C-alpha positions as CSV (number, residue, x, y, z in Angstrom):
1,M,-27.4,-7.9,2.0
2,L,-25.9,-6.4,5.2
3,V,-25.2,-9.6,7.1
4,Q,-24.5,-12.3,4.5
5,E,-22.9,-12.6,1.1
6,R,-25.3,-12.7,-1.9
7,P,-24.5,-14.9,-4.9
8,R,-23.8,-13.6,-8.3
9,P,-26.5,-13.9,-11.0
10,D,-26.3,-17.2,-12.8
11,R,-25.4,-15.6,-16.1
12,V,-22.5,-13.8,-14.5
13,R,-21.2,-16.8,-12.6
14,E,-21.4,-19.1,-15.7
15,H,-19.7,-16.6,-18.0
16,P,-16.3,-17.7,-19.2
17,R,-14.8,-14.3,-18.2
18,A,-16.5,-14.2,-14.8
19,W,-13.2,-14.2,-13.0
20,W,-11.9,-11.2,-15.1
21,L,-15.1,-9.3,-14.1
22,A,-14.3,-9.9,-10.5
23,V,-10.7,-8.8,-10.9
24,A,-11.8,-5.7,-12.7
25,T,-14.2,-4.9,-9.9
26,V,-11.3,-5.2,-7.3
27,C,-9.3,-2.8,-9.5
28,F,-11.8,0.0,-8.7
29,G,-10.7,-0.2,-5.1
30,A,-7.0,-0.5,-6.0
31,F,-7.3,2.6,-8.2
32,M,-9.2,4.6,-5.6
33,G,-6.8,3.7,-2.8
34,Q,-3.7,4.9,-4.6
35,L,-5.5,7.9,-6.1
36,D,-6.4,8.9,-2.5
37,A,-2.9,8.3,-1.3
38,S,-1.3,10.5,-3.9
39,V,-3.9,13.3,-4.1
40,V,-4.4,14.3,-0.5
41,T,-1.0,15.9,0.0
42,L,-1.9,18.5,-2.6
43,T,-4.6,19.9,-0.3
44,Y,-2.2,20.8,2.5
45,G,-1.7,24.4,1.4
46,S,-5.5,25.0,1.0
47,L,-6.3,23.3,4.3
48,G,-3.8,25.4,6.2
49,A,-5.1,28.6,4.7
50,E,-8.8,27.8,5.2
51,F,-8.5,26.5,8.8
52,G,-5.7,28.9,9.8
53,T,-3.4,26.2,11.1
54,S,0.2,24.9,10.7
55,L,1.6,22.4,8.3
56,A,2.4,20.1,11.2
57,A,-1.3,20.0,12.1
58,V,-2.4,19.5,8.5
59,E,-0.1,16.5,8.1
60,W,-2.4,14.6,10.5
61,V,-4.9,14.4,7.7
62,S,-2.6,11.8,6.0
63,L,-1.0,10.5,9.2
64,A,-4.2,9.6,11.0
65,Y,-5.4,7.8,7.8
66,L,-2.2,5.7,7.6
67,L,-2.1,4.8,11.3
68,T,-5.7,3.6,11.2
69,L,-5.2,1.7,7.9
70,V,-2.1,-0.2,9.0
71,A,-3.5,-1.1,12.4
72,L,-6.8,-2.5,11.0
73,L,-5.6,-4.6,8.1
74,I,-4.8,-7.8,9.9
75,P,-7.9,-7.8,12.3
76,V,-10.2,-7.0,9.3
77,G,-8.6,-9.7,7.2
78,R,-9.0,-12.3,10.0
79,F,-12.6,-11.3,10.5
80,A,-13.2,-11.5,6.7
81,D,-11.8,-15.0,6.6
82,A,-14.5,-16.1,9.0
83,R,-17.5,-13.9,7.9
84,G,-16.9,-13.5,4.1
85,R,-14.4,-11.5,2.1
86,K,-17.0,-10.2,-0.4
87,L,-19.2,-9.0,2.5
88,L,-16.4,-7.1,4.2
89,Y,-15.1,-5.7,0.9
90,L,-18.5,-4.3,0.0
91,H,-19.1,-2.9,3.5
92,G,-15.7,-1.3,3.2
93,F,-16.6,0.5,0.0
94,G,-19.8,1.7,1.6
95,V,-17.9,3.1,4.6
96,F,-15.3,4.6,2.4
97,V,-17.8,6.4,0.2
98,V,-19.8,7.8,3.1
99,A,-16.7,9.0,4.9
100,S,-15.3,10.6,1.7
101,A,-18.5,12.6,1.4
102,A,-18.2,13.6,5.1
103,C,-14.6,14.6,4.6
104,G,-15.7,16.9,1.7
105,L,-18.2,18.6,4.0
106,A,-16.0,18.8,7.2
107,P,-16.4,22.2,9.0
108,S,-13.0,22.0,10.8
109,L,-9.6,20.4,10.5
110,W,-10.1,18.1,13.4
111,T,-13.5,17.0,12.1
112,L,-11.8,16.2,8.8
113,I,-9.1,14.2,10.6
114,A,-11.9,12.2,12.5
115,F,-13.6,11.5,9.2
116,R,-10.3,10.4,7.7
117,V,-10.0,7.8,10.4
118,V,-13.4,6.5,9.4
119,Q,-12.4,6.6,5.8
120,A,-9.3,4.5,6.6
121,A,-11.4,1.9,8.4
122,G,-13.4,1.5,5.1
123,A,-10.1,1.4,3.1
124,A,-8.8,-1.4,5.5
125,M,-11.9,-3.4,4.8
126,M,-11.3,-3.1,1.1
127,Q,-7.5,-3.6,1.1
128,A,-7.4,-6.5,3.5
129,N,-9.6,-8.4,1.0
130,S,-8.5,-7.2,-2.4
131,V,-5.5,-9.5,-2.9
132,A,-7.5,-12.5,-1.5
133,L,-10.5,-11.7,-3.8
134,V,-8.2,-11.6,-6.9
135,V,-6.3,-14.8,-6.0
136,T,-9.5,-16.8,-5.1
137,S,-11.3,-15.5,-8.2
138,A,-8.6,-16.3,-10.7
139,P,-8.3,-19.9,-12.0
140,D,-5.1,-21.9,-11.4
141,G,-2.1,-20.5,-13.2
142,R,-3.7,-17.0,-13.8
143,S,-3.4,-15.4,-10.4
144,R,0.0,-13.7,-11.3
145,G,-1.5,-12.1,-14.3
146,A,-4.6,-11.0,-12.3
147,L,-2.3,-9.5,-9.6
148,G,-0.4,-7.7,-12.3
149,V,-3.6,-6.0,-13.6
150,Q,-4.5,-5.0,-10.0
151,A,-1.0,-3.6,-9.6
152,A,-1.4,-1.6,-12.9
153,A,-4.7,-0.2,-11.5
154,Q,-2.8,1.0,-8.4
155,A,-0.1,2.5,-10.6
156,L,-2.7,4.4,-12.7
157,G,-4.2,5.8,-9.5
158,L,-0.8,6.8,-8.3
159,A,0.0,8.4,-11.7
160,L,-3.2,10.4,-12.0
161,G,-3.3,11.5,-8.4
162,P,-1.0,14.6,-8.7
163,T,-2.7,15.7,-11.9
164,V,-6.3,15.2,-10.8
165,G,-5.5,16.7,-7.4
166,G,-3.9,19.7,-8.9
167,V,-6.8,20.4,-11.2
168,L,-9.5,19.9,-8.5
169,V,-7.7,22.0,-5.9
170,S,-7.0,24.9,-8.4
171,T,-10.6,24.9,-9.9
172,L,-13.2,23.4,-7.6
173,G,-11.4,23.5,-4.2
174,W,-9.9,20.9,-1.8
175,R,-13.3,19.5,-0.8
176,W,-13.7,17.9,-4.3
177,V,-10.5,15.9,-3.7
178,F,-12.6,13.8,-1.4
179,G,-15.9,14.2,-3.3
180,I,-14.5,12.5,-6.4
181,N,-14.4,9.2,-4.5
182,V,-18.2,9.2,-4.1
183,P,-19.4,8.5,-7.7
184,I,-16.5,6.1,-8.4
185,G,-17.3,4.3,-5.1
186,I,-21.0,4.0,-5.9
187,V,-20.3,2.4,-9.3
188,A,-17.8,0.0,-7.7
189,L,-20.2,-0.9,-4.9
190,I,-22.9,-1.9,-7.4
191,A,-20.5,-3.8,-9.6
192,G,-19.1,-5.7,-6.6
193,H,-22.5,-6.8,-5.5
194,Y,-23.2,-8.4,-8.9
195,L,-19.7,-9.5,-10.0
196,L,-17.7,-10.6,-7.0
197,P,-17.9,-14.3,-6.0
198,R,-18.9,-15.5,-2.5
199,T,-16.2,-16.8,-0.2
200,R,-15.7,-20.5,-0.8
201,E,-13.4,-21.4,2.1
202,R,-13.7,-19.8,5.5
203,N,-11.7,-20.0,8.6
204,D,-14.0,-20.5,11.6
205,A,-13.4,-17.9,14.4
206,R,-15.3,-18.0,17.6
207,E,-14.6,-14.4,18.3
208,L,-12.2,-11.6,17.3
209,D,-9.1,-11.5,19.5
210,R,-9.7,-8.0,20.9
211,P,-6.6,-8.0,23.2
212,G,-4.5,-9.0,20.2
213,A,-6.0,-6.3,18.1
214,V,-5.3,-3.7,20.8
215,L,-1.6,-4.8,21.1
216,L,-1.2,-4.8,17.3
217,T,-2.6,-1.2,17.2
218,V,-0.2,-0.1,19.9
219,A,2.8,-1.6,18.1
220,T,2.0,-0.3,14.6
221,T,0.9,3.1,15.8
222,A,4.0,3.7,18.0
223,G,6.3,2.4,15.3
224,L,4.9,4.6,12.5
225,L,4.8,7.6,14.9
226,G,8.4,6.9,15.8
227,V,9.4,6.8,12.1
228,S,7.5,10.0,11.3
229,A,9.0,11.7,14.4
230,A,12.5,10.7,13.4
231,S,12.0,12.2,9.9
232,G,10.6,15.6,10.9
233,L,7.6,15.6,13.3
234,P,8.3,18.1,16.2
235,V,9.1,15.4,18.8
236,P,12.1,15.5,21.1
237,A,14.8,12.7,20.8
238,W,13.7,11.0,24.0
239,G,10.1,10.9,22.7
240,V,11.3,9.2,19.5
241,V,13.2,6.6,21.6
242,A,10.1,6.1,23.8
243,L,7.9,5.5,20.7
244,F,10.2,2.8,19.3
245,A,10.4,1.2,22.8
246,V,6.6,1.1,23.0
247,A,6.5,-0.4,19.5
248,A,8.9,-3.1,20.4
249,A,7.2,-4.0,23.6
250,G,3.8,-4.0,21.9
251,G,5.1,-6.3,19.1
252,R,6.5,-8.7,21.6
253,A,3.3,-8.7,23.7
254,F,1.3,-9.3,20.5
255,T,3.4,-12.3,19.5
256,A,3.0,-13.8,23.0
257,R,-0.7,-13.2,22.9
258,Q,-1.1,-15.0,19.5
259,R,0.7,-18.1,20.8
260,R,-1.9,-18.6,23.6
261,A,-5.1,-16.9,22.2
262,P,-8.0,-19.4,21.5
263,S,-8.8,-17.7,18.2
264,P,-5.6,-15.7,17.2
265,L,-5.6,-12.9,14.8
266,L,-2.6,-14.3,13.1
267,D,-1.3,-17.9,12.9
268,L,2.4,-17.3,13.6
269,G,3.1,-20.5,11.7
270,L,2.4,-18.5,8.5
271,L,5.4,-16.3,9.2
272,R,7.7,-19.3,9.5
273,V,6.9,-20.2,5.9
274,R,9.9,-19.0,3.9
275,A,7.9,-17.7,1.0
276,V,5.6,-15.7,3.2
277,S,8.3,-14.1,5.4
278,A,10.5,-13.4,2.4
279,G,7.7,-12.1,0.3
280,L,6.5,-9.7,3.0
281,A,10.0,-8.3,3.4
282,G,10.1,-7.9,-0.3
283,A,6.8,-6.1,-0.4
284,L,7.9,-3.7,2.3
285,G,11.2,-3.1,0.4
286,A,9.4,-2.6,-2.9
287,Y,7.0,0.1,-1.6
288,L,9.9,1.8,0.2
289,V,11.6,2.0,-3.1
290,L,8.5,3.1,-4.9
291,F,7.5,6.0,-2.5
292,G,11.0,7.2,-1.7
293,P,11.6,8.7,-5.1
294,L,8.1,10.3,-5.1
295,V,9.5,12.5,-2.3
296,L,13.1,12.8,-3.6
297,V,12.6,13.6,-7.3
298,P,10.5,16.8,-6.9
299,I,13.0,18.1,-4.3
300,V,15.9,17.4,-6.6
301,L,14.3,19.1,-9.6
302,T,12.8,22.1,-7.9
303,S,16.1,22.8,-6.0
304,R,17.8,23.0,-9.4
305,G,15.3,25.5,-10.8
306,S,12.7,23.2,-12.5
307,S,9.0,24.0,-12.1
308,E,6.6,21.9,-10.0
309,L,4.8,21.0,-13.3
310,L,8.0,19.6,-14.8
311,A,8.8,17.7,-11.6
312,G,5.3,16.2,-11.7
313,L,5.7,15.2,-15.4
314,V,9.0,13.5,-14.6
315,L,7.6,11.8,-11.6
316,T,4.7,10.3,-13.7
317,A,7.3,8.1,-15.4
318,L,7.6,6.0,-12.2
319,P,4.0,4.8,-11.9
320,A,3.8,4.6,-15.7
321,G,6.8,2.2,-15.8
322,F,5.3,0.3,-12.8
323,G,2.0,-0.2,-14.8
324,A,3.9,-1.3,-17.9
325,G,5.9,-3.8,-16.0
326,A,2.9,-5.2,-14.1
327,V,0.8,-5.8,-17.2
328,G,3.5,-6.4,-19.8
329,G,5.6,-8.7,-17.7
330,E,3.1,-11.5,-17.9
331,P,3.2,-12.1,-21.7
332,L,6.8,-11.1,-22.2
333,L,8.2,-13.3,-19.4
334,H,6.0,-16.2,-20.1
335,G,7.5,-19.4,-18.7
336,M,9.7,-17.6,-16.2
337,S,9.0,-18.6,-12.5
338,D,7.7,-16.2,-9.9
339,R,11.0,-16.4,-8.1
340,A,13.0,-15.6,-11.2
341,R,10.7,-12.7,-12.0
342,G,11.2,-11.4,-8.5
343,V,14.9,-11.4,-8.8
344,L,14.8,-9.8,-12.2
345,G,12.4,-7.1,-11.1
346,A,14.2,-6.2,-7.9
347,G,17.6,-6.4,-9.5
348,T,16.4,-4.0,-12.3
349,A,15.2,-1.5,-9.6
350,A,18.5,-1.7,-7.7
351,A,20.5,-1.1,-10.9
352,S,18.3,1.9,-11.8
353,L,18.9,3.4,-8.4
354,A,22.6,2.8,-8.6
355,A,22.6,4.6,-12.0
356,M,21.0,7.6,-10.3
357,L,24.3,8.0,-8.3
358,L,26.4,8.1,-11.5
359,L,24.2,9.9,-14.1
360,P,23.3,13.6,-14.2
361,L,20.3,14.6,-12.1
362,S,18.6,16.3,-15.1
363,P,14.9,16.0,-15.9
364,G,15.6,13.7,-18.9
365,W,17.9,11.3,-17.1
366,L,15.6,11.2,-14.0
367,A,12.6,10.5,-16.1
368,A,14.4,7.6,-17.8
369,Q,15.7,6.2,-14.5
370,A,12.2,6.5,-12.9
371,A,10.7,4.6,-15.8
372,V,13.2,1.8,-15.5
373,L,12.8,1.8,-11.7
374,G,9.0,1.5,-12.1
375,L,9.4,-1.2,-14.7
376,G,11.4,-3.3,-12.3
377,L,9.0,-2.8,-9.5
378,G,6.1,-3.7,-11.8
379,V,7.7,-7.0,-12.7
380,F,8.6,-7.7,-9.0
381,T,5.3,-6.9,-7.3
382,P,2.8,-9.3,-8.9
383,A,5.3,-12.2,-8.8
384,N,6.1,-11.5,-5.2
385,N,2.4,-11.3,-4.2
386,A,1.7,-14.5,-6.1
387,L,4.5,-16.3,-4.1
388,I,3.0,-15.1,-0.8
389,M,-0.5,-16.1,-1.6
390,K,0.4,-19.5,-3.0
391,A,2.1,-20.3,0.3
392,I,-1.0,-19.3,2.4
393,P,-3.9,-21.6,2.7
394,A,-7.2,-20.4,1.1
395,R,-8.9,-20.2,4.4
396,W,-6.3,-17.6,5.6
397,S,-6.5,-15.6,2.3
398,G,-8.0,-12.5,4.0
399,T,-5.3,-12.5,6.7
400,G,-2.7,-13.0,4.1
401,G,-4.0,-10.1,2.0
402,G,-4.0,-8.0,5.2
403,L,-0.3,-8.9,5.8
404,V,0.6,-8.0,2.2
405,N,-1.1,-4.6,2.5
406,M,0.3,-4.0,5.9
407,A,3.8,-4.5,4.5
408,R,3.0,-2.1,1.7
409,G,1.8,0.5,4.2
410,L,4.9,0.2,6.3
411,G,7.1,0.3,3.3
412,T,5.3,3.5,2.1
413,A,5.8,5.2,5.4
414,L,9.4,4.1,5.6
415,G,10.1,5.3,2.0
416,V,8.8,8.8,2.7
417,A,10.4,9.0,6.2
418,L,13.8,7.7,5.3
419,V,14.2,10.0,2.3
420,T,13.0,12.9,4.4
421,L,15.4,12.0,7.1
422,A,18.3,11.7,4.7
423,L,17.5,15.1,3.2
424,H,17.6,16.6,6.7
425,L,21.0,15.2,7.7
426,G,23.8,17.7,8.0
427,P,24.9,20.6,10.2
428,D,22.3,23.0,9.0
429,G,19.5,20.5,9.5
430,G,17.7,20.8,6.2
431,G,17.9,21.6,2.5
432,F,19.2,19.6,-0.4
433,D,22.6,18.9,-1.8
434,G,24.4,16.1,-3.7
435,A,25.6,14.3,-0.6
436,R,22.1,14.1,1.0
437,C,20.6,12.9,-2.3
438,A,23.3,10.2,-2.4
439,I,22.4,9.0,1.1
440,A,18.7,8.9,0.2
441,V,19.3,7.0,-3.1
442,L,21.7,4.6,-1.3
443,L,19.0,3.8,1.3
444,A,16.5,3.0,-1.5
445,A,19.1,1.0,-3.5
446,S,19.9,-1.0,-0.4
447,A,16.2,-1.8,0.1
448,A,15.9,-3.0,-3.5
449,T,19.0,-5.2,-3.2
450,V,17.6,-6.8,0.0
451,A,14.3,-7.4,-1.8
452,A,16.2,-9.1,-4.6
453,A,18.0,-11.3,-2.2
454,W,14.8,-12.3,-0.4
455,A,13.2,-13.1,-3.7
456,A,16.1,-15.4,-4.6
457,T,15.6,-17.4,-1.4
458,G,11.8,-17.3,-1.2
459,G,9.1,-19.1,-3.1
460,R,9.9,-22.6,-2.0
461,P,6.9,-25.0,-1.4
462,R,5.6,-25.7,2.1
463,T,7.0,-28.6,4.0
464,A,5.8,-30.8,6.7
465,G,4.9,-28.9,9.9
466,Q,4.0,-25.7,8.1
467,P,0.4,-24.5,7.7
468,D,-1.7,-26.4,5.2
């Protein structure tokens, strides 16, 4: 069980809905990942009080997790393509569950941060393989609907995170924010063992490209730290410039390494496929647009006298709309191509953000705009993911899934950072006013417009000379 994939029981494999059982199992991981992402920030106050430290130090609980996750997605996906995606996915769940329990028992802040790094390694093993498992489990013509269900599970986790986190922190304490992952993860681990299919097509790899993995880690870590520093981390201006310079140099060195490595982490030919490059840009833009308002809306409402509870309720409209678009888009838009759905979804998101510049910033209007924004992103995301995965050979599915989730992670970080940066522009260096809100919304609207443009030009079939 620890070194090779085990087959599903015959009665499961032969069941006409076996592929839906596999998709439902992957949804456990999708739900847990977004629940964890949206719930941990609610522990900042309690962590600072218990460990007697500053907010800047507490923020490393989230930042260390994100840095580790983004750095490991492509190496883990590449390794899974060779060794088995089910195997790595289940190992990831095991690591995630054990690390979650350890986080809940952490005696100090820095111990907690160390356990969060381990937890992120488990999450990378799950996320790098989640999209690949959905696409390879679903029969021809059903992958878009299956990806929509997975996206809805993510939206549900994102929507429930603030509520669940608030209840747990206020009643049982911050440690149970991590402890809640344990029972859910155990159920998902057992379900995955019996319901997930074995890997049919593998990509032989003699060994993992360790120098390439190191260079990728340097590039992504420096880039994310640079973005975080530019938006508020206490780093001098020269340090921010240095971080971006290291990120650029690391990315260039990684690209050069992949061209000559005997067993590269990433076939660069994949990125020359229009549907892949366009889709990854769209995924980054979509998650920038999704997470930017999660920072902006509470600041807008609380600065105008609304309570945190009302702000949370308004914000719930965004993931609720996302889930409705992801699930409802499949039957309602039957017959529409993936590319057309991508344009429709991204265009709807851009129009919703544009309306935010014109309509009153009251709770009612913001809730309506957030719901429409989520609806557009919910239509866009499954169609965009389907375009990407259709253009990637099955033997590279794990790597492709890693690329998709890496783009999501970068988009999430940029969404939070750019909105935070926009709200800090001005002579007094902080606070909120209409002009700063307009800048933040314009940044998000620009990202949505770019995503729509990429969707309009992507999705074309592979041609000669591209990866098969």
